[in-house]
C-alpha positions in Angstrom: 12.7 -9.8 14.5 12.7 -13.5 13.7 14.6 -15.1 10.9 11.3 -15.9 9.2 10.2 -12.3 9.3 13.6 -10.9 8.2 14.8 -13.5 5.6 11.8 -15.5 4.5 8.7 -13.4 4.7 10.0 -10.5 2.4 10.5 -13.0 -0.4 7.0 -14.6 0.1 5.3 -11.2 0.3 7.2 -10.0 -2.8 6.2 -13.1 -4.7 2.5 -12.8 -3.7 2.3 -9.2 -4.5 4.0 -9.4 -7.9 1.5 -11.6 -9.9 0.3 -10.4 -13.3 -3.2 -9.5 -12.0 -1.8 -7.4 -9.3 0.7 -5.7 -11.7 -2.3 -4.8 -13.9 -3.9 -3.3 -10.8 -0.9 -1.2 -10.0 -0.8 0.1 -13.5 -4.3 1.5 -13.2 -3.4 4.0 -10.4 0.3 4.5 -9.8 0.8 6.6 -13.0 -1.6 9.2 -11.4 1.1 10.1 -8.9 2.8 13.5 -9.2 5.2 15.9 -7.6 6.7 14.8 -4.2 5.3 11.3 -3.5 5.2 9.3 -0.3 4.8 5.6 -0.9 3.6 3.7 2.2 4.9 0.1 2.3 7.4 0.5 -0.5 8.4 -3.2 -0.3 10.8 -4.3 -3.1 9.8 -1.4 -5.3 7.1 -3.1 -7.4 5.4 0.2 -8.2 8.6 1.8 -9.6 7.9 0.8 -13.3 4.4 2.5 -13.2 5.5 6.0 -12.1 5.8 8.7 -14.7 9.3 10.2 -14.4 8.1 13.3 -16.1 5.4 13.9 -13.4 7.1 12.7 -10.3 9.9 14.8 -8.6 10.9 12.5 -5.7 9.6 9.4 -3.9 9.9 9.0 -0.2 9.9 5.2 0.2 8.5 4.4 3.6 9.5 0.7 4.3 10.2 -0.4 8.0 11.4 -3.9 7.1 15.1 -4.0 6.6 14.7 -7.3 4.6 12.4 -5.5 2.2 14.7 -2.5 1.9 17.6 -4.9 1.1 15.4 -6.5 -1.6 14.4 -3.1 -3.0 17.9 -1.8 -3.4 18.7 -3.3 -6.8 15.4 -2.0 -8.2 16.0 1.4 -6.8 19.5 1.6 -8.2 18.2 0.6 -11.7 15.5 3.3 -11.7 15.9 6.8 -13.0 13.5 8.1 -10.2 14.8 9.9 -7.2 14.0 7.5 -4.3 14.8 8.3 -0.7 14.2 5.6 1.9 12.6 6.7 5.2 12.0 4.5 8.2 9.2 4.5 10.7 11.0 5.1 14.0 7.8 5.6 15.9 4.1 5.7 14.9 4.5 9.2 13.3 5.5 9.4 9.6 8.9 11.3 9.6 7.8 14.1 7.2 6.5 17.6 7.9 2.9 18.6 7.7 1.7 19.5 4.1 4.9 18.3 2.5 3.9 15.9 -0.2 1.7 16.1 -3.3 0.7 12.4 -3.4 0.5 9.5 -1.1 0.5 6.0 -2.7 -0.5 2.9 -0.8 -0.8 -0.4 -2.6 -1.4 -3.8 -0.9 -0.3 -2.3 2.5 -3.5 -1.2 4.4 -4.3 -4.9 5.0 -1.1 -5.2 7.1 -0.8 -2.0 9.2 -2.0 -2.7 12.8 -3.7 0.7 13.3 -4.7 1.6 9.7 -6.9 4.5 10.8 -4.0 6.2 12.6 -1.7 5.6 9.7 -4.3 7.2 7.3 -4.5 10.1 9.6 -0.8 10.5 9.3 -1.0 10.3 5.5 -3.6 13.1 5.5 -1.3 15.2 7.8 1.6 15.1 5.3 -0.4 15.8 2.2 -0.5 19.3 0.8 -3.8 21.0 0.4 -5.3 19.7 -2.8 -3.0 16.6 -2.6 -4.2 13.1 -3.4 -4.2 9.6 -1.9 -3.9 6.8 -4.4 -4.8 3.4 -3.2 -5.0 -0.2 -4.5 -5.8 -2.9 -1.9 -7.5 -6.2 -1.4 -10.2 -6.6 1.3 -13.7 -7.6 2.4 -15.7 -9.2 -0.4 -19.2 -8.2 -1.3 -20.5 -11.9 -1.3 -21.7 -13.2 2.0 -20.3 -16.8 1.6 -16.9 -15.3 0.7 -17.0 -12.9 3.7 -17.8 -15.8 6.0 -14.6 -17.6 4.9 -12.6 -14.4 5.2 -13.7 -14.0 8.7 -13.1 -17.6 9.6 -9.7 -17.9 8.1 -8.4 -14.4 8.9 -6.6 -15.1 12.1 -4.5 -18.0 10.8 -3.7 -16.1 7.6 -2.6 -13.0 9.5 -0.1 -15.1 11.5 1.3 -16.8 8.4 1.3 -13.7 6.2 3.1 -11.1 8.3 0.0 -9.4 9.7 -2.0 -9.3 6.5 -5.8 -9.2 7.0 -8.1 -10.5 4.2 -11.3 -8.9 5.6 -10.7 -5.2 5.9 -13.2 -2.7 4.6 -10.7 -0.6 2.7 -13.0 2.3 1.6 -14.5 2.5 5.1 -10.9 2.7 6.6 -9.9 5.5 4.2 -13.0 7.5 5.0 -12.5 7.0 8.7 -8.9 8.3 8.3 -10.3 11.7 7.2 -10.5 11.2 3.4 -13.2 11.8 0.8 -13.3 9.2 -1.9 -13.0 10.6 -5.4 -12.6 7.5 -7.4 -13.9 4.1 -6.2 -13.5 0.9 -8.3 -13.9 -2.7 -7.1 -13.8 -6.2 -8.5 -12.4 -9.6 -8.1 -9.1 -10.2 -9.8 -7.9 -13.7 -10.8 -6.9 -15.9 -7.9 -8.5 -17.2 -4.6 -11.6 -15.0 -4.1 -11.0 -14.7 -0.3 -7.7 -12.8 -1.1 -8.6 -11.1 -4.4 -11.4 -8.8 -4.0 -9.7 -5.5 -4.9 -10.5 -1.8 -4.3 -8.6 0.9 -6.1 -9.0 4.6 -6.6 -8.3 8.1 -5.2 -9.1 10.2 -2.3 -8.5 13.7 -0.9 -8.4 15.0 2.6 -11.7 16.3 4.0 
């Protein structure tokens, strides 16, 4: 892993994902988590303030980046929540089938290379009746914005650690074997090519 990816990119991603509009988006969904929670792309722990300690028993924090885990440590130490870091040694989430009540994924599906396979893994570890909670940015509804997203995506992906600005988030979640149970969408403040947001919930089909 390069110096940029290990030492620079975690700070840039953390800054980009912690704006006030994104914080408000996280507030809308993370509080719905309950029981044993798997958070995909834990980052620096930006979702920690939005979990309800009376509802959440434990958080499995999946974060492959050592730079991000290093950045998250002070936030985890300051939290009252029980957080256990887990790595991604291969392509398989290192948890048993039907082992968590909630999966939380925020501003992460844009970056995972094979998002469909990752979502299938999330479905595998969810207990029957469990819930996927998501909040992501992706493909815009306006044709002129979509054209710019497609045009600029390659360069943006190289600069932003694999982030794609033009993914169909709801389509990916459905393709991964989920049924959408809450689907909200809108532009949040900021550049429109990066700030069309999808948030809601889904359950395994």
